[in-house]
C-alpha positions as CSV (number, residue, x, y, z in Angstrom):
1,M,-116.2,37.6,9.4
2,S,-114.8,41.0,10.5
3,V,-113.1,43.4,8.2
4,E,-109.5,44.8,9.5
5,K,-108.4,48.2,8.5
6,L,-105.1,49.3,7.8
7,D,-103.9,52.7,6.8
8,V,-100.5,53.1,5.3
9,K,-101.0,56.9,4.4
10,G,-97.7,58.8,4.2
11,K,-95.5,55.6,4.3
12,M,-93.2,54.8,1.2
13,C,-92.2,51.5,-0.1
14,P,-91.3,49.2,1.1
15,I,-92.9,49.9,4.4
16,P,-96.7,49.6,3.3
17,V,-95.9,46.1,2.0
18,A,-94.1,45.1,5.2
19,L,-97.3,46.4,7.3
20,T,-99.6,44.6,5.0
21,K,-97.8,41.5,5.2
22,R,-97.7,41.9,9.2
23,K,-101.1,42.6,9.5
24,L,-102.3,39.6,7.5
25,A,-100.1,37.2,9.8
26,E,-102.2,38.6,12.7
27,M,-105.6,37.9,10.9
28,Q,-107.6,35.0,11.0
29,A,-108.6,32.8,8.0
30,G,-111.6,34.2,5.8
31,Q,-111.2,37.9,7.2
32,T,-110.9,40.7,5.0
33,L,-108.4,43.3,5.1
34,E,-109.0,46.8,3.9
35,I,-106.0,48.6,3.0
36,T,-105.7,52.6,2.6
37,G,-102.9,54.5,1.3
38,E,-101.6,56.9,-1.4
39,G,-99.2,56.5,-4.2
40,E,-98.8,54.7,-7.3
41,L,-95.9,52.7,-6.5
42,E,-97.3,51.7,-3.3
43,F,-100.7,50.7,-4.9
44,D,-98.9,48.5,-7.4
45,N,-96.4,47.0,-5.0
46,I,-99.0,46.1,-2.4
47,Q,-101.2,44.2,-5.2
48,R,-98.2,42.6,-6.8
49,W,-97.2,41.1,-3.4
50,L,-100.7,40.0,-2.6
51,K,-100.9,38.2,-6.0
52,N,-97.4,36.7,-5.5
53,N,-98.3,35.1,-2.2
54,G,-101.8,33.7,-3.0
55,Y,-103.9,36.4,-1.9
56,Q,-107.2,37.3,-3.7
57,I,-107.7,40.9,-4.3
58,I,-111.5,41.5,-3.8
59,E,-111.7,45.3,-4.9
60,T,-109.5,48.0,-5.6
61,S,-110.2,51.9,-6.1
62,K,-108.0,54.8,-6.8
63,D,-109.2,58.4,-6.8
64,N,-107.8,61.7,-8.5
65,N,-105.7,62.6,-5.4
66,N,-103.6,59.1,-5.8
67,E,-105.2,57.9,-2.7
68,F,-106.2,54.1,-2.9
69,K,-108.0,51.1,-1.3
70,I,-107.4,47.5,-1.6
71,S,-109.4,44.8,-0.1
72,T,-108.5,41.3,0.3
73,T,-109.0,38.2,2.2
74,K,-106.8,36.1,4.3
75,H,-106.2,32.5,3.4
């Protein structure tokens, strides 16, 4: 399956969560979404929303510049 990408850098909550929700709604089951962004709050809120809505988080990473990557699969 293909990997879709979503860049939410420069966006403040709740916008990154809303964009994540919208992107996942457009995707097919089994596709992977890779979200890149920045900010501790945004990192935590996206993960919380994914978990609360039944999505499995495949991988997360964060660097010293507070930039992050979250990968999840559309169900």
